[in-house]
N, C-alpha and C positions, 0 to 999 in steps of 0.2 A: 557208674556203669558206662562202658565205652559205646560210642555210637557206631552203627553199621555204616561203612563207607558207601557213599552214593555211587551209582553207575558212572563209569568213566566213558565219556563220548570221544571216539577217535575218528579222524578223517584220514583216509589214504588217498593222496592226490598223485596219480601216476598214469601216464598214457601208454606205457609198455605193458601189454597184456600179461606177459610172463611175470614181471616184477609186481604187477598189480595183484595177481593171484597169490604170489609168495608173501608179500607184505600183509595182505588181508588174512592169510592163513596164520601168520605169526601173531597178529593182533587177536585173532579169535581163539588162540590158545588160552587167553585169560577170560574166564567166564563173566568177569565184571565189565568187560569192554563191549560197548555198543559201537559197531564199526560201520562207517559210511564211506563209499568209494566214489571218487570223482576222477574224470579223465582230463579236465582242464582247470586252469587257475581261476577262470571266471566262475565256473561251477562252485569251486571251493569258497570264493569270496561271497557269492550270492547266498550260500548256506551257513555263513558264520553265525546267523541268528540262532542256530541250534546249540550254540555255546560249546564247541568242542574243547576238551581238556588237552588233547594231544593231536598234532598233525604230522603225519609222515609225508614230506613234500619232495617230489622229484624236482631237481634244479632246472632241468630243461624240458619245458612243456611247449606245446604248439602255439599257445597264445600269449604267454608271459614268461619272464625269467623268474627263477626262484627268488631272486633278490627283490623284484617288484612285488611278488606275492607276500613275501615275508614282511615287507614294510606295511602292506595293507592289513595283514593279520595283526601285527603289533599295534597299529593305530586303533584297531577294533578292540583288542584286549591284550595287553602286554603280558598277561599271566599265562597265555596259551603256550604250551611246550611244543616247539617246532623242531623236528628232526629232518635235516636236509639229506637227501640221497642224490648222489651225482655220479655220472659215468666218468668224470674227470678228476684226477688227483691234483687239484690246484690249491696249494697251500695259501697263497695270497687271497684267493676267493674264500676259502674256508675261514681264515682269520677275519676277513671283512664281515662275513655272515654271522660269525659268533659275536663280534662287536655290536652288530645290529640286532642282537637278541635271540639268534638261533640257539636252541639247547645243545645241539651237537651236529656234526657233519660226518657223513659216512660215504666212502667210495664204494661203488657197486663192484663187488668182486666175489670170490668164493667164501669170504669170511663175513659177508654182509649180514647173513642171517644171525650168526652168533653175536655180532656186535650190536645189532638192533635189539636182540633179546636182552643183552646186558644193559643197554640204555633204558629200555622200558622198565627193567627191574629197578634201576636207579631212580627213575621218575616216580615209580610207585612208592619206593621207600621214602623219598623226599615228601611226597604227598601225604603219606601216612603220618610222618612227623609233623607236618603242617596241621593236619587234622587234629592230632593230639594236642598241639599247642593251642589251637582254637578252642578245643573242648575244655582244656584247663583254664583258658582265659574266661570262657563263659561261666565255668564253675566259680572262678574267683570273683567275677562280677556279681554273681548271685550271692556269694558269701558276704560281699561288702555292700549289698543293698542296705539302705539305712535301717529298715526294719529288722534285718538279720544281724547286722554287725553292731548296732547300737541298741541295747535293750532298755526299754523304759516307756512308760505312758503317763508319767507325772506331768503336771503343767509346765515346770521348767524345761523338761525334755521335749515336750511338744513344741515349745517355742524354738528349741534348738533345731528340730526337724524342719521347721518352716525356714529357718535361716539356711540350712544345708541345701534345701531345694533351690533357693536363690543362688547359692554358691556354685552350683554345678552348671548353671545356664550360661555363664561367661567365664573368662579367664582372669577375673579380678583376683588380686592378692587376698588371701584369707589369713587373718591372724587368729590363732586358737589359744585362748587363755584359760587359766584355771589352775587349781592346786595340783601338786604332784599326785599322780595316780588317778586322775579323773578320766583318762582315756584320750588324750590329745592326739596321739599317733593313730589310734583306731579311727578317729574322726577324719584325720588327714587322708588316710588310705581310702576311706569311704568316699570322700570328695573326689579323689583321683579316679576311682573305679566307677563312679557314676557320671563322670564328665566326658567331654568329647576327646580327651587325651588318654582315655583308658587303655588304648592299644599301645601307648608309649610307656617308657619306664617310670617307675616310682622310686625315687632315690631319696633316702632319709639320711640326714646328717645330724648327729648330736654335737652341737658346738662345744658343750662343756667337756666332751671326751677327747677333744683334739688339743694337744700341747700347743701353746701359743706360737712357737717357732715353726710349727708345721701347718698352721691354718691356711696360709696362702697357697702352698703347694697342694694341699688336700682339696681346696675349693676350686683352684684355677688350673692345677696340673703343672707339669714342668717339662722342659726339653732335655734331651740327652746331653749330659755334661754340664747341666746347670749348677750342680754342686757334687761333692764327693759322694759316690754311691748312686748317682743318677745315670745308670747304664743304658736306659732306653727312655724314649718319650713316654710320659704317663698323662692320660686325660684326667682332669679334675672332675669334681662332682657336678659342676655346672654343665660341662660337656656331656657327661654320662646321662644327664637328665634331659638331653635335647629331645624335643617333641613330646616330652612327658611332663612330669611334675617333680620339682625339687622341694623337699620338706626340710626346713631348717629349724630343728628343735633346739630349745633353750637359747634362742637368739640373743637374749640379754647378756650372755656370757662372753660375747664377742667384744674385744677391746676396741678403743676408739680409733687406733691406727687402721685396723682391719675393717672397721665400720666404714671408713672413708673409701677404701678400695671396693667394698661391696656396694656402696652407694653408686660409685662410678659404673660398676658392672651392670647394675640394674637400670641405670639411666640410659646407658649406651647399648644395652643388650649384647655386650661383648666382654670377653675377658682376655687377659694377657697371661700366658703361661710363664712360670718362673724360668728365666733364661731365654724367653721367646722374644722375637723381634716384630712379629705381626700380630694384630689382634685377631681373636677367634670369635665369630658370632655364635650365639646360642639361642635356642627357642624353647624355654622351659617355663612352665607356670610355677610361681613361687607361693608356697604355704609356709607360715612360720608358727612357732609355738613358744610359749614361755609361762612359767609359773609366777613370774614377777609382774609388777605393775609397770609397764613400759613408760607410761606418761610420768610416773613418779621418778623413774630412772632418768628421764630427760631433765626433769626439774633438778635432780641431784647432780647433773652434769656427767652422768655415766653413759648416756646414750645420745647419739646425735639427733637433733630435732628433725633435720631434713630426711634422715634415714627412717625415723619414726613415721613421718607422714607418707613416705614411699611404701612402707611395709604394713601399716595398720589396716588398710583396705576394708574388707568386710570382717568385723570382729565377731567371733563366736566364743562367747564366754561360758565355759562349762561349769555347771553348778557342782558344788561338793556333794558327795553321796549323802551326807547327813541332811541335806535339804531336799532330797528326792522321794521322801515318804516310802510308799510301798514298792518303789523301784528296787529297794534293797532286797525284798523278797523275790521279785522277778529275777534279778541278777543272781541272787544266791541259788535259786533253783536251777538257773541256766548253767552256772558253774558246776553244780552237783551233777547235772545230766552229762555235761561234757566230760568231766573227769571219770564218771562211772562208765561212759562209753569207751573212752580210750584205754581204761584199765580193765575192761571186760568185767565190770562189777554189775550186780543187779541194780534195778532202778531204786533210787532213794528219794524220800520225801522229808521235808522239814516238819517237825512236830509243831503243834500250836504253841507250846512253851518255848521251843527253839526260835520260832518266828518272833515271839515277844522279846526274847533276849537280843536278837539281831536289831530290832527296831529301836531298842533302848540305847544302843551303842552309837557313838558319834563318828566312828571310822576316820580317824585322822589320816590314814593311808589311802582313803577313798576306795575306788573300784579295785585297784590292785591288791589292797589289803583284804577286801572281801573275798576275792578269788582264792588267795592263800588260805584264808580261814575255812572256806567251804571245802577245799581239797583235803585239808587236814581233818575236817569233820567227817568226810566220806571214809577216810581211813579209820577213824576212831569209832564210827558207828557200829553197833551190833544190830543185826536185823536190817529192816528196810526203812527205818525212821531215824532221822538225826535228832537227838535229844539235846537239851541245854548243856549237859556236861561234855558233849562232843564238840561244842562250839567254844573254842579257846581264843581269847584275845591276847596277843603277844606284841602289841604295838611298842616300837622302840622310841616313839615320840610321845610326848605328853599331849593330851588333848588341849584344845584352846582354853586358856584361862579367861573366862568370861569377864572377870573383874580386872583384867590387866589394863584395859583402856579406861581413861578418865572421861566420864560422860556425866551429863546431868541425869537426874532421876527420870525425867521425861524421855530422854534419849534411850536410857536403859529399857523403859517400858515399851517404846517403839521397837527396839531391837528384839525383845522377847515376843511381842505380838507378830512381827514379821517372820520370826523363826517358826512359830507354830502355824502360821498361815501356809508357809512353804512346806512344812512337814505334813500338813493335812490337806494339801491341794486346795487352798483357799476356801475351805468349808467354814464359813463364818460362824454358823450355829455351833459346830463342834468345838471350834477354838474358844468361843465365848464360854462354853461349858467347861472346857479343860482349865481355863485361866480364871474362871469364876468372875467374869466381868460382863458388862452390858454389850449388846451387839452394836449400839450406837458408838461406843468407844472405838471399835474395830472399823466401822464404816467411816468415822472421822479420819482415822489414820490413812485409810485407802484413798480418801478424797484428797488429803494433803499430799500423798505420794503422787497422785494423778496430776495435781496442780504443778508440782515440781517438774514433772516430765513433759 
């Protein structure tokens, strides 16, 4: 729902009684304008605390020049729209005033009234657009509040929320890790929209989607004529993210040659466009994501160790959906609600049997897979309830083969217990009952884990 525009406060600063009445009349044609009239520059400056949005300013006043008053107005608040009215048609003066921040310059003649009305209309249009942008930005920020954009109340997710609260307090680099489909980009957007950089751009780059020969020009940009087809200068993603956030997804796909260039860019906080001669400074916060184990990639020689330490920062490791217990049902209902709303369908609920089926599945495709499953279930459902037959698992990937790793029996036992603890939110009594083992066995495992950490 759009917000009602606030009252626009207008100053008319004019010592000529005829022009003062005319300008005041023009201003009051708009019922949203609250008009204040002053005969001197000193009166105008003294009342700036009223926070005017627009000032119609006579250039020649008895106590100050328009240039002097304009300077004081802009020092107070550079956002105030100042329209200069002058009895002289002096192009050099007009240009100087516009450079110093005046919105427009009008010569007092027979067309003054029409020109002033057009200027006010332009100011109103621009203000309406700015208000719309601010409203959309506020709605976006609300959308990406952690509780709205990231659904879950399991213990693994509560730990993630704690980390995200820390991530937004500074500009520290954040590395978001986790299996494909766990919601890494949603987390990155949430960090941006809850940080001090939320008014700046959020630029997302998927490194795996850029052909190797285009990586440098895509990240750093290029100058006109740098290569065949470079008809104009193009800014790279680092520049486009200036004063905002640059999210580098699938960072592990970057080859070693480009890793070296990225390391230099991050160290110097500057980039060199392809074909450029001078470095370009940038001010962007860096977030990265990968489904690979970056430390393992370093050990294999696939990722530079110095870049690893530059990027690892605060690590947010997203748990796979199969380890989030009842979050599966919360997310499933959320996706049902969203899909039903956009498709103008009636409200749908998941049946008891449907919930059981969802909880028993391991979701190799994680949250992304669950979303697709629930949207299809909404289409397949008859009536207001999603039944087990409406829930169809069409994974293109095989679920993890639990026996594929060679471990000792004790290690397998530990893995099973940890899995059930995560699934049932560390409810020791329930896990002991499910696995038919003693509570002491579970407490011993937890004690061992604590000692290792």
